N, C-alpha and C positions, 0 to 999 in steps of 0.2 A: 611411471610411464617413460618409455624411451623409444627414440625414433632416429633414423638416419635421414640426413639431408644431402642433396647433390645438387650442384649447380654449374653453369657454364659462364664464367665471367667474360664480359666484353673487353676487359682490359687485364694486364698482368697484375693481379693483387696478391700480395704475399702476407699481408698483415691485415686481418678483418676480424670482426666478432659477428656472431649471429645473435641477434637480439629478438626474443619472442615474448608475446603476451598471450595469456590464455583467458578467453571468456566462453563463449559457447563454441567457439572455434579458435584454433591456434593460428596466430598470425606471426610471421617472422620476417625480419629485415637483416640484410647483410650490411654491416657498418664497417666503413675504413676509418682510421683515425682522422681527426680534424674535422672541424665545422666548416662548412662552405665559406669562402671568403665573402666579405660584403660586396654586393654589386651596386654600382651607381648608375644612375640615369645618365645615359651619354647623349641623349637627343631630347630636346623640348621645343618643338617647333609650333607656333601659333600662326594659324591662318584666319581669314575672315569666318570659316565656317567649321573648323575643328582644331584640336590639339593633337599633335602626334607625339607620344612619349615612346622612347626606344632605349634598350639597354643591351650591353654586350653579351655574348654567348658565353655560359658557364662551362668550365673544363673539369669541374670537381668530378671525381669518379663515381660518386653515389649521388649525383644530381637527380632529383626527381621532378621538381616544378619550380616555376617562377611564382611569386605572389606580389601583386601591386597593391599597396595600401593608399586608400584615399581618406583624408580626414578634412574637416572643415570646422572653424570656430562656431559657424552657425548650426551645426549639427553635432550632437554628442556621439553619434554612431560612427564607427570606422567601417568603411566599405573595403572588403577584401576581394580582388578578382584573382582566380587561379589560372595559370597558362601552362601548357605542356611544354616540353623542351625545345619543340621547334618554333615557338613564337618568341619574337624578341622586339615587338612594338604594339601598340595599340593606338587607334584613332578615337578621340572622343569628341563627339559633336559639341560645338560651342553651345547650342540651344539648350542642351541638358545641364549645363553648368550653372545657370541662373544667376549670372553676375555675382558669384560668391567667391571668396578666396578659399583656396584648397591647398592642401600639402599632399604631395605624392612621394612614396618611397618604394623601391623595388627590393625584393630579397629572394635568395634562392634557398629552397628547402631540399634536404636530402631524403633519402629513403626512411631514415628515422625521425623525420620531422625537426632535424636540428637546423638552426639558422642564426645569423647575427642580425640584430634589429637594423632596419635600413637607416640611411642618412635621408632626411626629407628634403625635397625640392619644392619650393613655394611658387605660386602663380596666382595673379588675380585676373580673373576673367574680364574681357571688356565689356563696357555697358552697351 
């Protein structure tokens, strides 16, 4: 089976690969070289009612979404929240944190789901 693809890039890209998977449908992603750089949490503000976590805007040409990982030694499950490219912060109500230590990490995923593991930031919620 053969098919032609066309696309209009938002940026001048001259070195790319088209990566496709076939299941019941065909899904293709346009990939540029290089995994998105690690993103760091650049704001971590605690108030009496919430925690505000923020991160810088990504400039990777194939940037798809941000993912915030939340882990805790008291819970074996990792919570992953996904944000579109326009969101660069989240408010977490203190009441939902249950006086537990959490680790947070932000990473950037590109159109091919490539990413670098995030560096974790730790916090202990107030009693």
